[in-house]
N, CA, C and O atoms as CSV, one atom per row, in Angstrom:
chain,resi,resn,atom,element,x,y,z
A,1,MET,N,N,-26.696,-16.150,13.022
A,1,MET,CA,C,-25.705,-16.415,12.000
A,1,MET,C,C,-26.294,-17.412,10.991
A,1,MET,O,O,-26.834,-18.445,11.384
A,2,ILE,N,N,-26.193,-17.111,9.737
A,2,ILE,CA,C,-26.695,-17.965,8.664
A,2,ILE,C,C,-25.481,-18.651,8.033
A,2,ILE,O,O,-24.639,-17.985,7.431
A,3,PRO,N,N,-25.384,-19.976,8.166
A,3,PRO,CA,C,-24.187,-20.681,7.683
A,3,PRO,C,C,-23.833,-20.409,6.225
A,3,PRO,O,O,-22.658,-20.230,5.905
A,4,GLU,N,N,-24.813,-20.375,5.346
A,4,GLU,CA,C,-24.530,-20.138,3.932
A,4,GLU,C,C,-23.943,-18.745,3.710
A,4,GLU,O,O,-22.965,-18.592,2.978
A,5,LEU,N,N,-24.524,-17.749,4.327
A,5,LEU,CA,C,-24.024,-16.381,4.196
A,5,LEU,C,C,-22.617,-16.273,4.778
A,5,LEU,O,O,-21.741,-15.649,4.180
A,6,GLU,N,N,-22.404,-16.872,5.924
A,6,GLU,CA,C,-21.071,-16.837,6.546
A,6,GLU,C,C,-20.031,-17.517,5.660
A,6,GLU,O,O,-18.897,-17.050,5.560
A,7,ALA,N,N,-20.413,-18.611,5.020
A,7,ALA,CA,C,-19.485,-19.313,4.126
A,7,ALA,C,C,-19.153,-18.458,2.902
A,7,ALA,O,O,-18.012,-18.454,2.441
A,8,ILE,N,N,-20.129,-17.744,2.383
A,8,ILE,CA,C,-19.875,-16.860,1.232
A,8,ILE,C,C,-18.970,-15.701,1.661
A,8,ILE,O,O,-18.043,-15.344,0.933
A,9,LYS,N,N,-19.223,-15.121,2.813
A,9,LYS,CA,C,-18.350,-14.053,3.324
A,9,LYS,C,C,-16.910,-14.541,3.424
A,9,LYS,O,O,-15.981,-13.850,3.006
A,10,ARG,N,N,-16.734,-15.738,3.982
A,10,ARG,CA,C,-15.394,-16.313,4.165
A,10,ARG,C,C,-14.728,-16.563,2.813
A,10,ARG,O,O,-13.539,-16.294,2.643
A,11,LEU,N,N,-15.495,-17.078,1.856
A,11,LEU,CA,C,-14.979,-17.322,0.513
A,11,LEU,C,C,-14.508,-16.020,-0.120
A,11,LEU,O,O,-13.427,-15.969,-0.708
A,12,PHE,N,N,-15.303,-14.983,-0.005
A,12,PHE,CA,C,-14.931,-13.696,-0.595
A,12,PHE,C,C,-13.649,-13.161,0.024
A,12,PHE,O,O,-12.786,-12.647,-0.688
A,13,LEU,N,N,-13.515,-13.274,1.319
A,13,LEU,CA,C,-12.323,-12.758,1.979
A,13,LEU,C,C,-11.101,-13.631,1.713
A,13,LEU,O,O,-10.014,-13.115,1.454
A,14,ASP,N,N,-11.273,-14.942,1.775
A,14,ASP,CA,C,-10.138,-15.854,1.649
A,14,ASP,C,C,-9.684,-16.087,0.209
A,14,ASP,O,O,-8.491,-16.243,-0.047
A,15,GLU,N,N,-10.631,-16.110,-0.733
A,15,GLU,CA,C,-10.265,-16.504,-2.090
A,15,GLU,C,C,-10.513,-15.442,-3.161
A,15,GLU,O,O,-9.773,-15.379,-4.143
A,16,TRP,N,N,-11.534,-14.611,-2.990
A,16,TRP,CA,C,-11.798,-13.588,-4.000
A,16,TRP,C,C,-10.908,-12.382,-3.740
A,16,TRP,O,O,-10.037,-12.085,-4.557
A,17,ASP,N,N,-11.096,-11.691,-2.650
A,17,ASP,CA,C,-10.253,-10.615,-2.121
A,17,ASP,C,C,-9.556,-9.751,-3.182
A,17,ASP,O,O,-8.327,-9.703,-3.215
A,18,PRO,N,N,-10.313,-9.074,-4.045
A,18,PRO,CA,C,-9.692,-8.313,-5.134
A,18,PRO,C,C,-8.829,-7.135,-4.678
A,18,PRO,O,O,-7.939,-6.713,-5.416
A,19,ILE,N,N,-9.067,-6.602,-3.495
A,19,ILE,CA,C,-8.253,-5.465,-3.049
A,19,ILE,C,C,-7.197,-5.863,-2.019
A,19,ILE,O,O,-6.487,-5.004,-1.495
A,20,GLY,N,N,-7.092,-7.164,-1.725
A,20,GLY,CA,C,-6.006,-7.659,-0.881
A,20,GLY,C,C,-6.062,-7.249,0.575
A,20,GLY,O,O,-5.058,-6.807,1.132
A,21,VAL,N,N,-7.219,-7.388,1.199
A,21,VAL,CA,C,-7.353,-6.983,2.602
A,21,VAL,C,C,-7.423,-8.151,3.578
A,21,VAL,O,O,-7.529,-7.935,4.785
A,22,ALA,N,N,-7.366,-9.367,3.088
A,22,ALA,CA,C,-7.563,-10.540,3.948
A,22,ALA,C,C,-6.581,-10.595,5.115
A,22,ALA,O,O,-6.910,-11.128,6.175
A,23,GLU,N,N,-5.409,-10.064,4.935
A,23,GLU,CA,C,-4.394,-10.126,5.990
A,23,GLU,C,C,-4.630,-9.118,7.122
A,23,GLU,O,O,-3.935,-9.158,8.137
A,24,PHE,N,N,-5.580,-8.237,6.958
A,24,PHE,CA,C,-5.842,-7.210,7.959
A,24,PHE,C,C,-7.108,-7.551,8.748
A,24,PHE,O,O,-8.208,-7.455,8.205
A,25,PRO,N,N,-6.977,-7.941,9.998
A,25,PRO,CA,C,-8.146,-8.351,10.788
A,25,PRO,C,C,-9.247,-7.292,10.842
A,25,PRO,O,O,-10.429,-7.633,10.891
A,26,GLU,N,N,-8.878,-6.038,10.833
A,26,GLU,CA,C,-9.873,-4.965,10.922
A,26,GLU,C,C,-10.717,-4.849,9.644
A,26,GLU,O,O,-11.734,-4.155,9.633
A,27,ALA,N,N,-10.301,-5.520,8.587
A,27,ALA,CA,C,-11.036,-5.475,7.324
A,27,ALA,C,C,-11.836,-6.751,7.072
A,27,ALA,O,O,-12.235,-7.016,5.938
A,28,CYS,N,N,-12.070,-7.533,8.103
A,28,CYS,CA,C,-12.733,-8.833,7.931
A,28,CYS,C,C,-14.154,-8.705,7.383
A,28,CYS,O,O,-14.710,-9.686,6.890
A,29,ASP,N,N,-14.740,-7.534,7.461
A,29,ASP,CA,C,-16.110,-7.346,6.962
A,29,ASP,C,C,-16.157,-6.572,5.639
A,29,ASP,O,O,-17.225,-6.124,5.221
A,30,GLU,N,N,-15.023,-6.419,4.994
A,30,GLU,CA,C,-14.909,-5.593,3.793
A,30,GLU,C,C,-15.875,-6.000,2.676
A,30,GLU,O,O,-16.403,-5.141,1.970
A,31,TYR,N,N,-16.106,-7.294,2.517
A,31,TYR,CA,C,-16.927,-7.770,1.407
A,31,TYR,C,C,-18.309,-8.260,1.853
A,31,TYR,O,O,-19.027,-8.887,1.074
A,32,ASP,N,N,-18.675,-7.977,3.090
A,32,ASP,CA,C,-19.945,-8.486,3.621
A,32,ASP,C,C,-21.162,-8.015,2.831
A,32,ASP,O,O,-22.083,-8.799,2.606
A,33,SER,N,N,-21.186,-6.770,2.410
A,33,SER,CA,C,-22.353,-6.282,1.668
A,33,SER,C,C,-22.470,-6.988,0.316
A,33,SER,O,O,-23.578,-7.244,-0.156
A,34,TYR,N,N,-21.343,-7.299,-0.300
A,34,TYR,CA,C,-21.367,-8.021,-1.576
A,34,TYR,C,C,-21.840,-9.456,-1.354
A,34,TYR,O,O,-22.607,-9.997,-2.150
A,35,ALA,N,N,-21.378,-10.060,-0.274
A,35,ALA,CA,C,-21.800,-11.427,0.055
A,35,ALA,C,C,-23.303,-11.470,0.308
A,35,ALA,O,O,-23.975,-12.407,-0.122
A,36,LEU,N,N,-23.830,-10.473,0.995
A,36,LEU,CA,C,-25.269,-10.418,1.245
A,36,LEU,C,C,-26.042,-10.273,-0.059
A,36,LEU,O,O,-27.088,-10.899,-0.231
A,37,GLN,N,N,-25.544,-9.465,-0.968
A,37,GLN,CA,C,-26.189,-9.306,-2.274
A,37,GLN,C,C,-26.217,-10.639,-3.026
A,37,GLN,O,O,-27.238,-11.005,-3.608
A,38,VAL,N,N,-25.105,-11.354,-3.011
A,38,VAL,CA,C,-25.030,-12.649,-3.695
A,38,VAL,C,C,-25.948,-13.658,-3.010
A,38,VAL,O,O,-26.652,-14.410,-3.683
A,39,PHE,N,N,-25.946,-13.679,-1.692
A,39,PHE,CA,C,-26.820,-14.572,-0.929
A,39,PHE,C,C,-28.286,-14.328,-1.298
A,39,PHE,O,O,-29.037,-15.273,-1.540
A,40,THR,N,N,-28.677,-13.078,-1.337
A,40,THR,CA,C,-30.054,-12.721,-1.700
A,40,THR,C,C,-30.359,-13.136,-3.132
A,40,THR,O,O,-31.429,-13.675,-3.417
A,41,SER,N,N,-29.424,-12.885,-4.021
A,41,SER,CA,C,-29.606,-13.270,-5.421
A,41,SER,C,C,-29.770,-14.776,-5.578
A,41,SER,O,O,-30.598,-15.238,-6.363
A,42,LEU,N,N,-28.982,-15.535,-4.831
A,42,LEU,CA,C,-29.104,-16.989,-4.874
A,42,LEU,C,C,-30.508,-17.440,-4.501
A,42,LEU,O,O,-31.083,-18.325,-5.135
A,43,HIS,N,N,-31.037,-16.827,-3.478
A,43,HIS,CA,C,-32.363,-17.216,-3.001
A,43,HIS,C,C,-33.480,-16.667,-3.890
A,43,HIS,O,O,-34.655,-16.979,-3.694
A,44,ASN,N,N,-33.100,-15.853,-4.857
A,44,ASN,CA,C,-34.045,-15.392,-5.882
A,44,ASN,C,C,-33.802,-16.108,-7.198
A,44,ASN,O,O,-34.343,-15.708,-8.229
A,45,GLY,N,N,-32.993,-17.165,-7.176
A,45,GLY,CA,C,-32.793,-17.996,-8.349
A,45,GLY,C,C,-31.580,-17.699,-9.202
A,45,GLY,O,O,-31.475,-18.234,-10.306
A,46,ALA,N,N,-30.653,-16.867,-8.738
A,46,ALA,CA,C,-29.469,-16.535,-9.540
A,46,ALA,C,C,-28.638,-17.778,-9.835
A,46,ALA,O,O,-28.563,-18.710,-9.035
A,47,ARG,N,N,-28.030,-17.760,-10.988
A,47,ARG,CA,C,-27.140,-18.845,-11.417
A,47,ARG,C,C,-25.694,-18.344,-11.389
A,47,ARG,O,O,-25.436,-17.154,-11.211
A,48,ALA,N,N,-24.769,-19.271,-11.568
A,48,ALA,CA,C,-23.345,-18.953,-11.498
A,48,ALA,C,C,-22.957,-17.834,-12.459
A,48,ALA,O,O,-22.144,-16.977,-12.113
A,49,GLU,N,N,-23.524,-17.835,-13.651
A,49,GLU,CA,C,-23.150,-16.832,-14.649
A,49,GLU,C,C,-23.474,-15.416,-14.186
A,49,GLU,O,O,-22.677,-14.497,-14.377
A,50,SER,N,N,-24.651,-15.241,-13.575
A,50,SER,CA,C,-25.016,-13.898,-13.120
A,50,SER,C,C,-24.181,-13.475,-11.911
A,50,SER,O,O,-23.875,-12.295,-11.744
A,51,ILE,N,N,-23.821,-14.431,-11.082
A,51,ILE,CA,C,-22.948,-14.114,-9.941
A,51,ILE,C,C,-21.564,-13.722,-10.445
A,51,ILE,O,O,-20.976,-12.757,-9.957
A,52,ALA,N,N,-21.045,-14.457,-11.408
A,52,ALA,CA,C,-19.742,-14.120,-11.994
A,52,ALA,C,C,-19.775,-12.736,-12.632
A,52,ALA,O,O,-18.830,-11.961,-12.492
A,53,ASP,N,N,-20.855,-12.430,-13.327
A,53,ASP,CA,C,-20.998,-11.098,-13.931
A,53,ASP,C,C,-21.001,-10.015,-12.860
A,53,ASP,O,O,-20.379,-8.967,-13.035
A,54,TYR,N,N,-21.696,-10.261,-11.754
A,54,TYR,CA,C,-21.747,-9.293,-10.651
A,54,TYR,C,C,-20.351,-9.082,-10.058
A,54,TYR,O,O,-19.940,-7.946,-9.824
A,55,LEU,N,N,-19.627,-10.174,-9.816
A,55,LEU,CA,C,-18.286,-10.056,-9.240
A,55,LEU,C,C,-17.344,-9.322,-10.190
A,55,LEU,O,O,-16.537,-8.500,-9.756
A,56,SER,N,N,-17.446,-9.616,-11.475
A,56,SER,CA,C,-16.615,-8.908,-12.469
A,56,SER,C,C,-16.962,-7.428,-12.499
A,56,SER,O,O,-16.074,-6.578,-12.569
A,57,TRP,N,N,-18.264,-7.116,-12.447
A,57,TRP,CA,C,-18.700,-5.713,-12.415
A,57,TRP,C,C,-18.136,-5.005,-11.181
A,57,TRP,O,O,-17.652,-3.876,-11.267
A,58,LEU,N,N,-18.208,-5.687,-10.033
A,58,LEU,CA,C,-17.665,-5.083,-8.811
A,58,LEU,C,C,-16.191,-4.733,-8.992
A,58,LEU,O,O,-15.764,-3.620,-8.685
A,59,GLU,N,N,-15.428,-5.685,-9.490
A,59,GLU,CA,C,-13.995,-5.455,-9.665
A,59,GLU,C,C,-13.711,-4.335,-10.667
A,59,GLU,O,O,-12.940,-3.415,-10.394
A,60,ARG,N,N,-14.335,-4.434,-11.799
A,60,ARG,CA,C,-14.021,-3.532,-12.914
A,60,ARG,C,C,-14.637,-2.140,-12.742
A,60,ARG,O,O,-13.935,-1.131,-12.815
A,61,ASP,N,N,-15.933,-2.095,-12.516
A,61,ASP,CA,C,-16.637,-0.813,-12.526
A,61,ASP,C,C,-16.761,-0.166,-11.151
A,61,ASP,O,O,-16.634,1.052,-11.022
A,62,HIS,N,N,-17.002,-0.957,-10.151
A,62,HIS,CA,C,-17.211,-0.404,-8.816
A,62,HIS,C,C,-15.876,-0.101,-8.122
A,62,HIS,O,O,-15.719,0.944,-7.491
A,63,MET,N,N,-14.912,-1.033,-8.247
A,63,MET,CA,C,-13.623,-0.867,-7.573
A,63,MET,C,C,-12.554,-0.266,-8.478
A,63,MET,O,O,-11.502,0.157,-7.998
A,64,GLY,N,N,-12.816,-0.225,-9.791
A,64,GLY,CA,C,-11.856,0.334,-10.728
A,64,GLY,C,C,-10.627,-0.527,-10.957
A,64,GLY,O,O,-9.556,-0.015,-11.285
A,65,LEU,N,N,-10.779,-1.833,-10.786
A,65,LEU,CA,C,-9.665,-2.758,-10.954
A,65,LEU,C,C,-9.776,-3.474,-12.292
A,65,LEU,O,O,-10.788,-3.371,-12.986
A,66,THR,N,N,-8.742,-4.184,-12.636
A,66,THR,CA,C,-8.783,-5.063,-13.791
A,66,THR,C,C,-9.212,-6.432,-13.289
A,66,THR,O,O,-8.518,-7.049,-12.482
A,67,ALA,N,N,-10.344,-6.901,-13.762
A,67,ALA,CA,C,-10.843,-8.207,-13.335
A,67,ALA,C,C,-9.910,-9.283,-13.863
A,67,ALA,O,O,-9.563,-9.289,-15.044
A,68,LEU,N,N,-9.505,-10.193,-12.985
A,68,LEU,CA,C,-8.641,-11.288,-13.405
A,68,LEU,C,C,-9.453,-12.313,-14.175
A,68,LEU,O,O,-10.531,-12.722,-13.744
A,69,SER,N,N,-8.937,-12.713,-15.291
A,69,SER,CA,C,-9.631,-13.652,-16.161
A,69,SER,C,C,-9.963,-14.950,-15.436
A,69,SER,O,O,-9.084,-15.626,-14.900
A,70,GLY,N,N,-11.237,-15.279,-15.431
A,70,GLY,CA,C,-11.685,-16.538,-14.854
A,70,GLY,C,C,-11.917,-16.539,-13.363
A,70,GLY,O,O,-12.599,-17.428,-12.853
A,71,ARG,N,N,-11.373,-15.570,-12.642
A,71,ARG,CA,C,-11.520,-15.585,-11.179
A,71,ARG,C,C,-12.977,-15.465,-10.760
A,71,ARG,O,O,-13.425,-16.195,-9.877
A,72,SER,N,N,-13.713,-14.567,-11.372
A,72,SER,CA,C,-15.113,-14.383,-10.991
A,72,SER,C,C,-15.928,-15.647,-11.217
A,72,SER,O,O,-16.771,-16.000,-10.391
A,73,GLN,N,N,-15.683,-16.329,-12.323
A,73,GLN,CA,C,-16.420,-17.565,-12.598
A,73,GLN,C,C,-16.043,-18.652,-11.601
A,73,GLN,O,O,-16.910,-19.403,-11.153
A,74,THR,N,N,-14.776,-18.748,-11.249
A,74,THR,CA,C,-14.334,-19.737,-10.271
A,74,THR,C,C,-15.001,-19.496,-8.924
A,74,THR,O,O,-15.473,-20.437,-8.285
A,75,ILE,N,N,-15.041,-18.247,-8.492
A,75,ILE,CA,C,-15.668,-17.909,-7.212
A,75,ILE,C,C,-17.173,-18.141,-7.297
A,75,ILE,O,O,-17.775,-18.650,-6.351
A,76,ALA,N,N,-17.782,-17.775,-8.413
A,76,ALA,CA,C,-19.222,-18.001,-8.581
A,76,ALA,C,C,-19.554,-19.487,-8.511
A,76,ALA,O,O,-20.556,-19.866,-7.905
A,77,ASP,N,N,-18.740,-20.318,-9.113
A,77,ASP,CA,C,-18.961,-21.765,-9.046
A,77,ASP,C,C,-18.863,-22.264,-7.603
A,77,ASP,O,O,-19.619,-23.144,-7.190
A,78,LYS,N,N,-17.938,-21.702,-6.850
A,78,LYS,CA,C,-17.803,-22.084,-5.442
A,78,LYS,C,C,-18.994,-21.596,-4.621
A,78,LYS,O,O,-19.433,-22.278,-3.695
A,79,VAL,N,N,-19.512,-20.427,-4.957
A,79,VAL,CA,C,-20.716,-19.916,-4.291
A,79,VAL,C,C,-21.887,-20.876,-4.524
A,79,VAL,O,O,-22.628,-21.204,-3.597
A,80,ILE,N,N,-22.039,-21.312,-5.753
A,80,ILE,CA,C,-23.111,-22.259,-6.075
A,80,ILE,C,C,-22.907,-23.563,-5.304
A,80,ILE,O,O,-23.872,-24.139,-4.801
A,81,ALA,N,N,-21.675,-24.027,-5.209
A,81,ALA,CA,C,-21.391,-25.252,-4.451
A,81,ALA,C,C,-21.760,-25.078,-2.975
A,81,ALA,O,O,-22.310,-25.993,-2.360
A,82,ILE,N,N,-21.462,-23.919,-2.413
A,82,ILE,CA,C,-21.857,-23.636,-1.028
A,82,ILE,C,C,-23.373,-23.667,-0.912
A,82,ILE,O,O,-23.926,-24.288,-0.004
A,83,HIS,N,N,-24.031,-22.997,-1.831
A,83,HIS,CA,C,-25.498,-22.916,-1.823
A,83,HIS,C,C,-26.122,-24.306,-1.910
A,83,HIS,O,O,-27.116,-24.585,-1.240
A,84,ASN,N,N,-25.550,-25.164,-2.722
A,84,ASN,CA,C,-26.097,-26.499,-2.913
A,84,ASN,C,C,-25.749,-27.469,-1.784
A,84,ASN,O,O,-26.409,-28.496,-1.625
A,85,SER,N,N,-24.722,-27.150,-1.005
A,85,SER,CA,C,-24.278,-28.088,0.026
A,85,SER,C,C,-24.816,-27.814,1.421
A,85,SER,O,O,-24.798,-28.699,2.277
A,86,LEU,N,N,-25.290,-26.606,1.656
A,86,LEU,CA,C,-25.781,-26.251,2.994
A,86,LEU,C,C,-27.296,-26.230,3.033
A,86,LEU,O,O,-27.945,-25.946,2.026
A,87,PRO,N,N,-27.858,-26.530,4.188
A,87,PRO,CA,C,-29.324,-26.453,4.317
A,87,PRO,C,C,-29.816,-25.031,4.074
A,87,PRO,O,O,-29.112,-24.070,4.386
A,88,ALA,N,N,-30.986,-24.893,3.535
A,88,ALA,CA,C,-31.570,-23.581,3.266
A,88,ALA,C,C,-31.734,-22.803,4.557
A,88,ALA,O,O,-32.037,-23.370,5.607
A,89,ALA,N,N,-31.528,-21.493,4.465
A,89,ALA,CA,C,-31.666,-20.621,5.650
A,89,ALA,C,C,-33.124,-20.358,5.947
A,89,ALA,O,O,-33.441,-19.648,6.902
């Protein structure tokens, strides 16, 4: 288990959750592939802006939803805070 990746997974489920599955225990891994992509991007030097763009793209183009204004940037900022606060994997 990688603490940073686990924290990003938890953040996505608890706070991002664009399709509203957090209340369903069987869907606890719904956003894991996206979290892994963000985790990998972070370790390749991604900044908050590119993470926010990725999350907005996921919502709008991949999931066909209307991206909520500012939500992607807020989550991206929290991802960066997680990345900066935990020891490197």
